[in-house]
N, C-alpha and C positions, 0 to 999 in steps of 0.2 A: 503494500499500500504505499503510495506516495504521501510524504509528509508535507502538510500545508497548514502553517501556523498563522495565516492572514487572509481574509476574505471580505469582499463588499458586496452587500446584499441590499435590495430594495425591499420595503415591507409596506403593507397598507391594511389597515384594519377596515372593518365593514361598515357600510353606512347603515343607518338605522332604517327600520321599515317606515312606511308612510301610514298615518292614521287615517281612518276611513270615515267618509261621509255617507250615512245610511239612516234611514228611518223606518221604525216598525211599521209595518203594512200588512195586517191580517184581517181576514174577514171576521165581521161583526166586532171589531175593536176600533173605537174611535180614537182619533188623536193619539196614536201610538207613542209619537215623540221619537228623538234621536237615539239610534243605538249602534254608532259607528265605533268599532274597538280601536285600541291603540297599536301602533307598529312595534315590532320586536326590535331588540337590541343587536347592533351589528357585532361581528365577531372580534375578539381581542387578538393581539398578536403578543406571544409570550416567548421568552427564551428560558430554557431549563438545562442545568447541568446534569448530565445522567452518566451512569457508569458504562464502562465498556467502549468508550471513544477516547482517541488520543490524538486525533487531527481533525481539521476542518475540511477534509477533502470533499465532503458531500456538497459544499457550498461553492465549489468550482464548477459544478455540472447544473446547479439550478441557483440563480440569483434573485428571482423575484417571488414573492410570497404575499399572497392577497386572501384576506379573510372574507368570508360570505356577507351579503347584505341580510339584514334582519327581514323577517316576514312582514307582509302589510297586514294592517287591520282589517277586519271584515265586519259586515252586518252582525246583528243578534249579539252585540257586544263581544265579539270574537277577537282576541288579541293575537297579533302575529307571533311567530316563534322567534325566539332568540337564536341567532347564529351561532354555529359551532366556532370555537377558538382555535387558533393556529399556535403550534408549539414548535420553536426552533430549538432542536435538540443538540446540544454543543458539550465538548468535554469539560470536565472540571478545571478551572483556572482560565476559563475563557473571559476576556473583558470586552465589553461594548462600548463603542466610541461613537460619537456624531460623525457626520460625513467629512468634518475637517481632519479626523484622525487624531485629534488632539483632546477634545472634550469628553471625559470619562462618564458614560451613563451609568453603567452598572459592573460589578465585579462578581462573577459566580465562582467563588473560590472552591466550593466543595459540592459533592454530588448532593442533589437535591435543591440547591439554591434556584429560586425562580425570579424573573422579573418581567413585568408587562412593558414591552417596548412602546406599544401603540393601542390606545384605547379605542374600542369600538363605539360608534354614534349612537346616542339614544334613539329610541323609536319616538315617532310623532304622536301626539294625542288624537284621538278620534272625536267626532263632534259630540258624542256623548259627554265627553269631559267638559265642554263649553255650557252645558246646558245650566241655565239659571232662572231666577224668579222674573227677570225681565227679559231673558232670552230663551224662549221656550222651544225654538226650533233652529238652532245654529245650523248654518250651512257651510261651515267651513272646518278643516282639520289641519294639523300641522304636518309638514313633510318631516322624514326622519333627519337626523343631524349626520353631517358627513363624517366619514372615519378619518383617521390621521395617516399620513403617508410620509415616508422619510427614507433616506439612504443612510445605512450604518455600516461600520467596520466591526468586524469579529476579529480579535487578536488573541491567540492562544498563548499562555505562559505555562510551560510545563511544571507540574507539581513534584518538585525534587527536594530532598533534605540537604544534599551537597552538590555543588557545581565544581566541574573539573575545566580548568582554564590554562592556557598556555599558548606559545606561539606555535605555527604550523610544524609538524614533525617533532614534537616535544615527547610523543609516546603516550598521549591521551588515549587513544583507541586501544592499545596494547594493554595498558593498565586496567581500562574498563572491562576488557576481555578476561583479564586475569583474575579479577575480583568478583565478576558476576557472570551470569549465563548469557549476557548480551554477546551479539556476534557482529560487531561494526566492522567496516572495511578497513583492512590494515594493509598499508604499502609503504615503499620507501620515498615517497615523494609528497610534497606539501599539499595541503587542502584535500587529503584523502577524504576526510570527513565534511560533507556538504550540508548535513542536516543534523540537529541535535539527537543524541543517542541516550536512552535510559538503560540503567541496570539496577538491580537489587542486590546489595552487597550484605552478606550474612556475616555478623561478628559475634561468635557464641550464640546465645539465645536471642540477640537483638539483630535488627536489620534496618537498613535505610536505603533510600533512593539516590543514585549517584548519576547526575546529568553530565555528559560530555558535550561540550560546545565546540563548534568548528573554530579553528585556530584563527587568533587576531593577529594583524600585523601592524607596523607603525602607519598611523593615518587612516585606521580603520573607521574613527569617528567622521572622517570626510569621505567615506564611501570606498577606500581602497581594500583590495582583497574582498572579502565577503562582506566587509562592513562590520556595523555593530548590531545588524538586525536581529541576531540571535541571542544577544546578551540578555534580553528580557526574560528568557527562560530561566536565568539564574537569578532573579530579582527576589524571588520567594525563598532562595536557599538560606539555610541557617548558617552555612559555612562555605568558604571557597577553598579547593585545593589548587594551589598555582603550582603547575608542574614546569620545570626548567631542565633543558636539556644540558647536562653537565659536560658534554662533550664540546659544547659552543664555546667559541673563543672568549666571549665575555659573559658569563651568566648574569652579571650584575646588569649589563645593558638590556638583557632579555627580560628580565625581571621589570625593569623601569618602563620598557615599552608597554607591556600590559598594564601596569599600573596607571600610566598616563592616559591609556584608552579607557580604562574603568572611570576614571574621574571626569573624563570628557563627557562619557556617556551619562553617568549619574552618580554624584557624591555619595548618595545613600548606598548604592552598590560598591562603591569603593570603600565605604566604612565597615562594611561586614568583616566578621573574623575570617582570618585566613590561616591556612597551613600551607607552608613553603616545602618543596620536596625537589631534590635534585634527582632527576631520572636518567637511566641508561648507565649507572654507575658500574655495570659489569664490563663497560668498554674502556675504562681508564684503570691505570694503577692507582694502589692506595696512596701513594705520594702525590699524585696529580690531583686527586681528589681533595686531599687535605690542603693543598695550596689553595685550589678554588674555593674551599669552604672557609679558610681564614680570610681570604680577600673579600668574601661575600659578608663575613660577619663584620669585618672592619668597615666596609662601605655602606652597608645597609643597616647593621646593627640588629640583625635577625639571624636565627640559626635554622637553616632548612634540615629536612629530614634527608636520609639517603635511601633511595629505593631503586629497584630494577624492575620494570614491568614485564620484561622477557623472562627473568629467573624468578620474579616475585620475592627477591631480597628485600627485606624491610617494608614490603607492602602491607602484612598484617598489623605492624605497628602504626603506620600511616592511618589505615582505616579505623583502627581503634581511637587515634587521635581525633579524627572526625566525628566518631560516635560520641566521644565525650562532649564535644562542642555541641553537637545535635541534641543530646540529652538535656544538657543545660538549658539549650533554647527551648525544648519542649517543656521542661519543668517551669520556665519563667512565666510571668503573667503574659497574657495575650494583649498587645498594644490596643490602644483605644481606636486607631485609625486602621486596625487590621481588617483585611477583606473579610467580609461575612455575607449572610443572606440578605439580599437586597430585594424588598418587594414592594409593590404598589398596589393599593387597594382601589377597586373601581367606586366612584361616587356619582351619582346623578348630577 
C-alpha cells in the first residue's frame, strides 16, 4: 500500500428540506386549516479516527464528499426525513486544516475521536407552523437552509513513541530492522527510505513504537532533498534518537546539520529529549572511535551511545534508554494543550 500522509478534499453538507404548503381537505370537514409539515435536516459531514488505517490513500482516489438533502415536508403534517450523515474515516493522528493548510480545525489524536466538519442545513417550516389567531390560513412555508461547503486538508502525523533521525545513510533503516519486525528498504546509497517507517520495539515486558524518518540534509527547511515534510510524524514522539554515522569525517558537523534543521522546522520539536548514538561502530577501530567520541564531547558537551545496527552491538542499551524516557513521559501529566477528542454538537 502506498503511503500517503496528506490529502485535499472537498466536502459539502446537505441542504435542509423545504417546508410544505398544504391544507386539510376532507369530505364533510369544513375549514380544515393548514397541515403542511416541516422539512428534514440535511446530512452532516463528520471525520472519525478509526482503527486499522495508517495512511490517507483512500482520499487520493475520491476527493469530493457530499451529504444528501433532507426530505421535503408533506401534507397531513408529515415531516421530511433527516438525511444520513457522511463519515470520513481517517487514521488516528490525523489533523484537519482549512484550505490555507495552516489553520488547524481539529486534531483526531486517538481512535474514536470525532469532529463535525460541516453541519447540515435545518429543514424549513411548513405552513402549519405559521398558523396563528390572526392568520388562520398561511400560504407560505420556509425553504430549507443551505448546507456548508469547503475545501479541507487532511494531514496525518504517525503515532510513535520515539523518532529516529539522522543524515541519509546513517543506518536508520538497518537499526529499525534490527530492533523490530519492520522490513524497510536497505541499500548503500542515500535516500533509500522515501516514506516514514514504523516498528514495534520490545524491551523486556515493555514495548514502544519507533518511527524511521527519511534522512535530512542541509537546507531541508528550504526544500532541499526530501525537505522537512515528514518531520511532522515525529512531533508527537516523546524522545528522538539521533543517529550519527561514526565513519563520517566530522560527526559533530553531521549532528549540527540535523539540529539546525529541527530548529528551523519547529523550536518545540528541537526541544524534545534526545538520545545521541554513534552508529556503524563495527567499521572503525576502538582508537578511532575513542578519538571521535572525545572530540564530540569537547565540542558538543554531550556523550553519545555507541551502537552498531548491523551487529546489534550496544543496540539493547540504546533501546532501554529510549524506553526510560518514554516511560517518564507516559507517567507525566498530560499537557493542557495536548490533542484530544474534539467534537461539535449540532444546535438549531
